[in-house]
C-alpha positions as YAML, in Angstrom:
chain: A
units: angstrom
residues:
- id: 1
  name: MET
  ca: [-3.67, -9.80, -12.30]
- id: 2
  name: ILE
  ca: [-2.34, -6.27, -11.81]
- id: 3
  name: ARG
  ca: [-2.02, -5.03, -8.21]
- id: 4
  name: CYS
  ca: [-1.12, -1.59, -6.93]
- id: 5
  name: THR
  ca: [0.74, -0.86, -3.71]
- id: 6
  name: LEU
  ca: [-2.49, -0.74, -1.73]
- id: 7
  name: GLY
  ca: [-3.32, -4.30, -2.73]
- id: 8
  name: LEU
  ca: [-6.32, -3.32, -4.86]
- id: 9
  name: THR
  ca: [-7.08, -5.32, -7.94]
- id: 10
  name: LEU
  ca: [-7.63, -3.39, -11.12]
- id: 11
  name: ALA
  ca: [-11.15, -4.84, -11.35]
- id: 12
  name: GLY
  ca: [-11.99, -3.70, -7.81]
- id: 13
  name: THR
  ca: [-10.72, -0.21, -8.53]
- id: 14
  name: LEU
  ca: [-12.73, 0.00, -11.76]
- id: 15
  name: ALA
  ca: [-15.83, -1.35, -10.03]
- id: 16
  name: LEU
  ca: [-15.64, 1.33, -7.37]
- id: 17
  name: ALA
  ca: [-14.97, 4.01, -9.96]
- id: 18
  name: ALA
  ca: [-18.32, 3.12, -11.57]
- id: 19
  name: CYS
  ca: [-20.01, 4.69, -8.57]
- id: 20
  name: GLY
  ca: [-19.30, 8.14, -9.99]
- id: 21
  name: ASP
  ca: [-18.33, 11.38, -8.32]
- id: 22
  name: GLY
  ca: [-20.26, 13.32, -5.75]
- id: 23
  name: GLY
  ca: [-21.66, 10.33, -3.90]
- id: 24
  name: ALA
  ca: [-24.18, 9.46, -6.59]
- id: 25
  name: LYS
  ca: [-26.08, 6.33, -5.79]
- id: 26
  name: PRO
  ca: [-26.53, 3.50, -8.30]
- id: 27
  name: THR
  ca: [-29.67, 3.54, -10.38]
- id: 28
  name: VAL
  ca: [-32.00, 0.71, -11.24]
- id: 29
  name: SER
  ca: [-34.52, 0.84, -14.07]
- id: 30
  name: ALA
  ca: [-37.64, -1.29, -13.94]
- id: 31
  name: GLN
  ca: [-38.95, -0.03, -17.30]
- id: 32
  name: PRO
  ca: [-39.89, -2.80, -19.77]
- id: 33
  name: GLU
  ca: [-38.51, -2.69, -23.28]
- id: 34
  name: LYS
  ca: [-40.65, -0.63, -25.71]
- id: 35
  name: PRO
  ca: [-42.46, -2.62, -28.41]
- id: 36
  name: ALA
  ca: [-40.79, -2.49, -31.81]
- id: 37
  name: THR
  ca: [-43.67, -0.41, -33.21]
- id: 38
  name: GLN
  ca: [-42.82, 2.58, -30.98]
- id: 39
  name: ALA
  ca: [-40.14, 5.04, -32.00]
- id: 40
  name: ALA
  ca: [-37.00, 4.67, -29.98]
- id: 41
  name: THR
  ca: [-35.98, 7.72, -27.97]
- id: 42
  name: PRO
  ca: [-32.49, 8.33, -26.69]
- id: 43
  name: PRO
  ca: [-32.11, 7.37, -23.04]
- id: 44
  name: GLY
  ca: [-32.20, 10.32, -20.65]
- id: 45
  name: PRO
  ca: [-30.63, 10.53, -17.23]
- id: 46
  name: SER
  ca: [-32.04, 7.94, -14.89]
- id: 47
  name: THR
  ca: [-33.74, 9.23, -11.78]
- id: 48
  name: THR
  ca: [-34.87, 5.96, -10.26]
- id: 49
  name: VAL
  ca: [-32.78, 5.06, -7.21]
- id: 50
  name: ALA
  ca: [-32.53, 1.59, -5.74]
- id: 51
  name: ALA
  ca: [-34.74, 1.21, -2.67]
- id: 52
  name: SER
  ca: [-32.20, -0.88, -0.80]
- id: 53
  name: PRO
  ca: [-28.44, -1.30, -0.92]
- id: 54
  name: GLN
  ca: [-27.62, -3.56, -3.86]
- id: 55
  name: PRO
  ca: [-24.48, -4.31, -5.78]
- id: 56
  name: PHE
  ca: [-24.31, -2.07, -8.84]
- id: 57
  name: ALA
  ca: [-24.16, -3.52, -12.31]
- id: 58
  name: SER
  ca: [-20.47, -3.02, -13.09]
- id: 59
  name: ALA
  ca: [-19.21, -3.86, -9.61]
- id: 60
  name: GLY
  ca: [-17.64, -7.07, -8.52]
- id: 61
  name: GLU
  ca: [-19.72, -9.50, -6.52]
- id: 62
  name: GLY
  ca: [-20.31, -8.40, -2.94]
- id: 63
  name: VAL
  ca: [-19.85, -4.65, -3.51]
- id: 64
  name: HIS
  ca: [-22.53, -2.86, -1.58]
- id: 65
  name: GLU
  ca: [-23.49, 0.54, -0.28]
- id: 66
  name: GLY
  ca: [-22.98, 0.74, 3.44]
- id: 67
  name: THR
  ca: [-21.27, 2.18, 6.49]
- id: 68
  name: ILE
  ca: [-18.01, 1.10, 8.05]
- id: 69
  name: ARG
  ca: [-16.34, 2.23, 11.29]
- id: 70
  name: GLY
  ca: [-12.64, 2.40, 11.89]
- id: 71
  name: VAL
  ca: [-9.60, 4.63, 12.20]
- id: 72
  name: ILE
  ca: [-7.92, 6.67, 9.46]
- id: 73
  name: SER
  ca: [-4.36, 5.44, 8.97]
- id: 74
  name: ASP
  ca: [-1.88, 5.20, 6.10]
- id: 75
  name: SER
  ca: [-1.01, 2.47, 3.62]
- id: 76
  name: MET
  ca: [2.55, 2.07, 4.95]
- id: 77
  name: CYS
  ca: [1.62, 1.46, 8.59]
- id: 78
  name: GLY
  ca: [-1.92, 0.13, 8.30]
- id: 79
  name: LYS
  ca: [-3.02, -0.90, 11.77]
- id: 80
  name: ASP
  ca: [0.49, -0.95, 13.31]
- id: 81
  name: HIS
  ca: [2.35, 2.34, 13.75]
- id: 82
  name: GLY
  ca: [4.75, 0.67, 16.21]
- id: 83
  name: ARG
  ca: [7.24, -0.15, 13.46]
- id: 84
  name: MET
  ca: [7.87, 3.58, 13.05]
- id: 85
  name: GLY
  ca: [9.61, 3.93, 16.41]
- id: 86
  name: ASP
  ca: [9.03, 7.26, 18.15]
- id: 87
  name: ASP
  ca: [7.05, 8.56, 15.15]
- id: 88
  name: GLY
  ca: [4.55, 5.72, 15.67]
- id: 89
  name: LYS
  ca: [3.71, 6.80, 19.22]
- id: 90
  name: ASP
  ca: [1.34, 9.46, 17.83]
- id: 91
  name: PRO
  ca: [-0.82, 7.74, 15.15]
- id: 92
  name: ALA
  ca: [-2.11, 11.06, 13.76]
- id: 93
  name: ALA
  ca: [1.38, 12.51, 13.27]
- id: 94
  name: CYS
  ca: [2.69, 9.19, 11.95]
- id: 95
  name: THR
  ca: [-0.15, 8.92, 9.43]
- id: 96
  name: LYS
  ca: [0.41, 12.45, 8.15]
- id: 97
  name: LYS
  ca: [4.18, 11.89, 7.91]
- id: 98
  name: CYS
  ca: [3.74, 8.63, 5.98]
- id: 99
  name: VAL
  ca: [1.25, 10.24, 3.58]
- id: 100
  name: ALA
  ca: [3.68, 13.12, 3.02]
- id: 101
  name: ALA
  ca: [6.26, 10.43, 2.11]
- id: 102
  name: GLY
  ca: [3.94, 8.90, -0.52]
- id: 103
  name: ALA
  ca: [1.57, 6.61, 1.37]
- id: 104
  name: LYS
  ca: [-2.21, 6.82, 0.90]
- id: 105
  name: TYR
  ca: [-4.91, 7.33, 3.53]
- id: 106
  name: VAL
  ca: [-6.69, 4.09, 4.44]
- id: 107
  name: LEU
  ca: [-9.37, 2.97, 6.86]
- id: 108
  name: VAL
  ca: [-8.53, 0.30, 9.43]
- id: 109
  name: ASP
  ca: [-11.88, -1.17, 10.48]
- id: 110
  name: ASP
  ca: [-12.79, -2.39, 13.96]
- id: 111
  name: ASP
  ca: [-11.65, -5.93, 13.00]
- id: 112
  name: GLY
  ca: [-8.23, -4.72, 11.79]
- id: 113
  name: ALA
  ca: [-8.94, -4.99, 8.03]
- id: 114
  name: VAL
  ca: [-7.34, -2.23, 5.95]
- id: 115
  name: TYR
  ca: [-9.44, -0.56, 3.21]
- id: 116
  name: ALA
  ca: [-8.16, 1.75, 0.46]
- id: 117
  name: LEU
  ca: [-10.15, 5.00, 0.25]
- id: 118
  name: SER
  ca: [-11.17, 6.69, -3.01]
- id: 119
  name: ASP
  ca: [-11.11, 10.14, -1.40]
- id: 120
  name: GLN
  ca: [-7.66, 11.26, -0.27]
- id: 121
  name: LYS
  ca: [-8.62, 14.80, 0.83]
- id: 122
  name: LYS
  ca: [-11.33, 14.25, 3.47]
- id: 123
  name: PRO
  ca: [-9.29, 11.76, 5.54]
- id: 124
  name: GLU
  ca: [-6.48, 14.29, 6.11]
- id: 125
  name: ALA
  ca: [-8.49, 16.06, 8.83]
- id: 126
  name: PHE
  ca: [-9.18, 12.73, 10.56]
- id: 127
  name: ALA
  ca: [-5.69, 11.15, 10.51]
- id: 128
  name: GLY
  ca: [-5.30, 8.76, 13.45]
- id: 129
  name: LYS
  ca: [-8.90, 9.30, 14.58]
- id: 130
  name: PRO
  ca: [-11.98, 7.06, 14.68]
- id: 131
  name: VAL
  ca: [-14.49, 7.71, 11.90]
- id: 132
  name: VAL
  ca: [-17.57, 6.42, 10.14]
- id: 133
  name: VAL
  ca: [-17.29, 6.08, 6.35]
- id: 134
  name: GLU
  ca: [-20.33, 5.74, 4.11]
- id: 135
  name: GLY
  ca: [-19.99, 4.61, 0.53]
- id: 136
  name: HIS
  ca: [-19.68, 1.64, -1.76]
- id: 137
  name: ILE
  ca: [-17.67, -1.04, -0.03]
- id: 138
  name: ASP
  ca: [-15.82, -3.78, -1.88]
- id: 139
  name: PRO
  ca: [-14.91, -6.29, 0.84]
- id: 140
  name: LYS
  ca: [-13.02, -8.55, -1.58]
- id: 141
  name: ALA
  ca: [-10.75, -5.78, -2.95]
- id: 142
  name: LYS
  ca: [-10.68, -4.03, 0.47]
- id: 143
  name: ALA
  ca: [-11.68, -0.70, -1.07]
- id: 144
  name: ILE
  ca: [-14.28, 1.97, -0.35]
- id: 145
  name: HIS
  ca: [-15.65, 4.57, -2.74]
- id: 146
  name: VAL
  ca: [-16.23, 7.28, -0.15]
- id: 147
  name: HIS
  ca: [-19.53, 9.17, -0.12]
- id: 148
  name: SER
  ca: [-19.09, 10.71, 3.33]
- id: 149
  name: LEU
  ca: [-16.66, 10.59, 6.22]
- id: 150
  name: LYS
  ca: [-17.53, 11.72, 9.76]
- id: 151
  name: ALA
  ca: [-15.74, 11.68, 13.12]
- id: 152
  name: LEU
  ca: [-17.08, 9.30, 15.74]
...
């Protein structure tokens, strides 16, 4: 299995990518198949949205739409900036410095789990700060396809 430096599996990354851009929600169609006597028409864009959070078709098991609370950090430090010496005393500055050196923004949830974030622009303004992230969460791959990110 291929793994990147954030510990995401390729399948988890592809599953989250299926969510699409712009925070689009997964669609569910409850339309029965047309009888063979009717002319087939090309499928149009689906406008039916799932009534409740459900895993989407191409996602791995357990992927769901939801909200998660935590702190924006970086993939080098995760939940522990202490290893960075004096730089680690200010988590916001440490996070920005690590990202400038090639790390990625991550979310460290209230339980200490580290999640990769699909959006690497929004978290910049929240480095080292508590936030709420809404999106498709893959708890197995520890990844979130970010729909929105807000300060707590």
